[in-house]
C-alpha positions as CSV (number, residue, x, y, z in Angstrom):
1,X,-19.3,-7.3,3.5
2,X,-17.2,-5.1,5.8
3,X,-17.5,-1.6,7.0
4,X,-15.3,0.8,4.9
5,X,-13.9,2.6,7.9
6,X,-12.0,-0.4,9.2
7,X,-9.1,-2.1,7.4
8,X,-10.2,-5.7,6.8
9,X,-8.0,-8.6,7.6
10,X,-8.7,-10.2,4.2
11,X,-8.4,-9.5,0.5
12,X,-11.4,-7.5,-0.9
13,X,-13.1,-5.8,-3.8
14,X,-14.0,-2.2,-3.1
15,X,-16.8,-1.0,-5.3
16,X,-19.3,1.8,-4.9
17,X,-18.2,2.3,-1.3
18,X,-18.9,-1.3,-0.4
19,X,-16.3,-3.9,0.7
20,X,-16.7,-7.5,-0.6
21,X,-14.4,-10.2,0.9
22,X,-12.4,-12.1,-1.7
23,X,-11.7,-15.8,-1.0
24,X,-8.3,-16.3,-2.7
25,X,-7.5,-19.9,-3.4
26,X,-5.7,-19.8,-6.8
27,X,-5.3,-16.9,-9.2
28,X,-6.6,-13.7,-7.7
29,X,-9.1,-13.0,-10.6
30,X,-10.6,-16.4,-10.0
31,X,-11.3,-15.5,-6.4
32,X,-14.8,-16.1,-5.1
33,X,-17.0,-13.4,-3.5
34,X,-20.5,-12.9,-2.4
35,X,-22.2,-10.5,-4.9
36,X,-25.8,-9.8,-4.1
37,X,-27.1,-13.1,-2.7
38,X,-24.9,-15.3,-4.9
39,X,-21.3,-16.6,-4.9
40,X,-19.6,-15.2,-7.9
41,X,-16.1,-15.3,-9.5
42,X,-14.2,-12.0,-9.4
43,X,-13.4,-11.9,-13.1
44,X,-17.1,-12.4,-14.0
45,X,-18.1,-9.5,-11.7
46,X,-15.5,-7.2,-13.2
47,X,-16.8,-8.0,-16.7
48,X,-20.3,-7.2,-15.5
49,X,-19.1,-3.9,-14.2
50,X,-17.4,-3.1,-17.6
51,X,-13.9,-3.2,-15.9
52,X,-10.8,-4.3,-17.7
53,X,-9.3,-7.7,-16.9
54,X,-7.4,-7.6,-13.6
55,X,-4.3,-8.9,-15.2
56,X,-3.9,-5.5,-16.9
57,X,-4.0,-3.5,-13.6
58,X,-1.0,-2.1,-11.8
59,X,0.0,-3.7,-8.5
60,X,1.3,-1.3,-5.8
61,X,2.3,-2.2,-2.2
62,X,-0.2,-0.7,0.2
63,X,1.0,0.1,3.8
64,X,-0.1,2.4,6.5
65,X,-3.6,3.7,5.8
66,X,-3.5,3.0,2.0
67,X,-4.9,-0.5,2.6
68,X,-8.0,0.9,4.4
69,X,-11.2,1.3,2.3
70,X,-12.0,4.6,4.0
71,X,-8.7,6.0,2.7
72,X,-9.4,4.8,-0.8
73,X,-12.9,6.3,-1.0
74,X,-11.8,9.5,0.7
75,X,-12.3,12.5,-1.7
76,X,-8.5,13.0,-1.8
77,X,-8.3,9.7,-3.8
78,X,-12.0,9.1,-4.7
79,X,-11.6,5.5,-5.9
80,X,-14.8,3.9,-7.3
81,X,-13.3,0.5,-7.6
82,X,-10.1,-1.2,-6.3
83,X,-8.9,-4.7,-5.6
84,X,-6.9,-5.0,-2.4
85,X,-5.0,-8.3,-1.9
86,X,-3.5,-9.6,1.4
87,X,0.2,-10.4,1.2
88,X,3.2,-11.1,3.3
89,X,6.2,-8.8,3.2
90,X,9.7,-10.0,4.2
91,X,12.9,-8.0,5.1
92,X,11.2,-4.6,4.5
93,X,8.9,-2.8,7.0
94,X,6.6,0.3,7.0
95,X,8.3,2.9,9.3
96,X,7.6,6.4,10.3
97,X,8.4,9.0,7.6
98,X,10.6,12.0,8.5
99,X,7.9,14.7,8.6
100,X,4.6,15.7,10.2
101,X,1.7,16.7,8.0
102,X,0.4,20.2,8.2
103,X,-2.8,21.1,10.1
104,X,-4.0,21.1,13.7
105,X,-3.9,17.4,14.0
106,X,-0.8,16.8,12.0
107,X,0.3,13.1,11.9
108,X,3.4,11.3,10.9
109,X,3.0,9.3,7.6
110,X,4.7,6.0,6.8
111,X,7.5,5.0,4.4
112,X,9.6,1.9,3.9
113,X,12.9,0.7,5.2
114,X,15.0,-2.5,5.1
115,X,14.6,-4.7,8.1
116,X,16.5,-8.0,7.6
117,X,14.8,-11.0,9.2
118,X,11.5,-9.3,9.7
119,X,8.1,-10.1,8.2
120,X,4.7,-8.5,8.4
121,X,1.2,-8.8,7.0
122,X,0.7,-6.3,4.2
123,X,-1.5,-5.6,1.2
124,X,-1.3,-4.6,-2.4
125,X,-3.7,-2.4,-4.3
126,X,-4.6,-3.2,-7.9
127,X,-5.2,0.0,-9.8
128,X,-6.2,1.1,-13.2
129,X,-4.1,3.8,-14.8
130,X,-6.5,6.5,-14.0
131,X,-6.6,5.4,-10.3
132,X,-2.8,5.2,-10.3
133,X,-2.8,8.9,-11.3
134,X,-5.2,9.7,-8.4
135,X,-2.8,7.9,-6.1
136,X,0.1,9.9,-7.5
137,X,-1.7,13.1,-6.7
138,X,-2.7,12.1,-3.2
139,X,0.8,10.9,-2.4
140,X,2.3,14.1,-3.6
141,X,4.5,12.5,-6.3
142,X,7.2,13.5,-6.9
143,X,7.8,16.1,-4.2
144,X,6.7,14.1,-1.2
145,X,6.7,10.5,-2.4
146,X,8.2,8.7,-5.4
147,X,6.8,5.7,-7.1
148,X,9.7,3.2,-6.9
149,X,10.8,-0.3,-7.7
150,X,12.0,-1.8,-4.4
151,X,15.2,-3.9,-4.8
152,X,15.1,-5.4,-1.3
153,X,12.6,-7.7,0.4
154,X,10.2,-10.3,-0.9
155,X,6.4,-10.1,-1.2
156,X,4.1,-13.1,-1.4
157,X,0.4,-13.5,-2.1
158,X,-1.7,-15.8,0.1
159,X,-1.6,-18.5,-2.6
160,X,2.2,-18.6,-2.2
161,X,3.0,-16.7,-5.4
162,X,5.8,-14.2,-5.2
163,X,5.2,-10.8,-6.6
164,X,8.2,-9.2,-8.2
165,X,9.3,-6.6,-8.7
166,X,7.8,-4.8,-5.7
167,X,6.3,-1.4,-6.7
168,X,5.6,1.0,-3.9
169,X,5.5,4.7,-2.8
170,X,8.5,5.8,-0.7
171,X,9.4,9.2,0.6
172,X,11.9,11.4,-1.2
173,X,15.2,11.9,0.5
174,X,14.0,15.4,1.5
175,X,11.1,14.1,3.5
176,X,13.0,11.0,4.5
177,X,12.3,9.1,7.7
178,X,12.7,9.5,11.4
179,X,15.2,7.6,13.5
180,X,15.1,7.0,17.3
181,X,18.4,6.3,18.9
182,X,19.8,5.7,15.4
183,X,17.1,3.1,14.5
184,X,14.1,3.1,12.2
185,X,10.7,3.1,13.9
186,X,8.3,0.4,12.6
187,X,4.7,1.7,12.6
188,X,3.4,-1.6,14.0
189,X,5.7,-1.4,17.0
190,X,5.4,2.1,18.3
191,X,2.2,4.2,18.5
192,X,2.0,7.5,16.6
193,X,1.4,9.4,19.9
194,X,4.7,8.2,21.3
195,X,6.7,9.1,18.2
196,X,5.1,12.6,18.3
197,X,6.2,12.9,21.9
198,X,9.8,12.0,20.9
199,X,9.6,14.6,18.1
200,X,8.4,17.3,20.5
201,X,11.2,16.5,22.9
202,X,13.8,16.5,20.0
203,X,14.6,12.9,20.5
204,X,14.3,12.0,16.8
205,X,16.8,12.3,14.0
206,X,16.0,12.8,10.3
207,X,17.6,10.5,7.7
208,X,17.4,10.2,3.9
209,X,15.2,7.3,2.6
210,X,18.0,6.1,0.2
211,X,20.2,5.2,3.2
212,X,17.6,2.7,4.4
213,X,16.2,1.3,1.2
214,X,17.5,0.5,-2.3
215,X,15.1,1.6,-5.0
216,X,14.8,2.8,-8.6
217,X,12.5,5.8,-9.2
218,X,9.9,5.1,-11.8
219,X,9.0,7.6,-14.5
220,X,5.3,7.3,-15.3
221,X,3.5,4.0,-14.7
222,X,5.2,0.7,-13.7
223,X,6.6,-1.2,-16.7
224,X,4.8,-4.4,-15.6
225,X,1.2,-5.1,-14.9
226,X,-0.1,-7.5,-12.2
227,X,0.0,-10.7,-14.4
228,X,3.5,-10.0,-15.4
229,X,4.7,-9.8,-11.8
230,X,4.4,-13.6,-11.1
């Protein structure tokens, strides 16, 4: 079990504000976890919790803070249960979005952009319809972020299975993303403090998201559930 305030480096089941490591060897719902003092299978635990089969949940790419348990249980989202699965993302990177949040300690959120030849560790969140609606509200869909199908990049589970299509939240063109010297700014390469310094010194340019990523905006929920994606 891990502390909810820190993003784990492994797949996990989040339930009742507790993080349980998932040992993924084959199908995700057949993963093993320690539940109480016993080793259990995820699908059995979910049945015990009266949750629908994981195959029916929606799979959304999680980047930035959205893979962190503390973010998922924060009142803004208020998730009781989520399954977060470690993945590998190719040719697309999380980058700094094109705006600073309001408030005294405003920060720069993340969005996505193409990055040919690059790869990064990432996660996907598996969400029920009600939780997807909570995510919509917390992401400010559709004014701030749109739920999209990403037509670039590849996404793989730890078991080698490719997830496609890729569903994710990306900023609207109005919010866009920041550029430094004409280039995207990957969040894993540059600290937030440095990007805010560039912003204060007017060294950043604003660009529309659609110039850096090819997507289709989704209306409502994704057309495919987790099982249908691989």
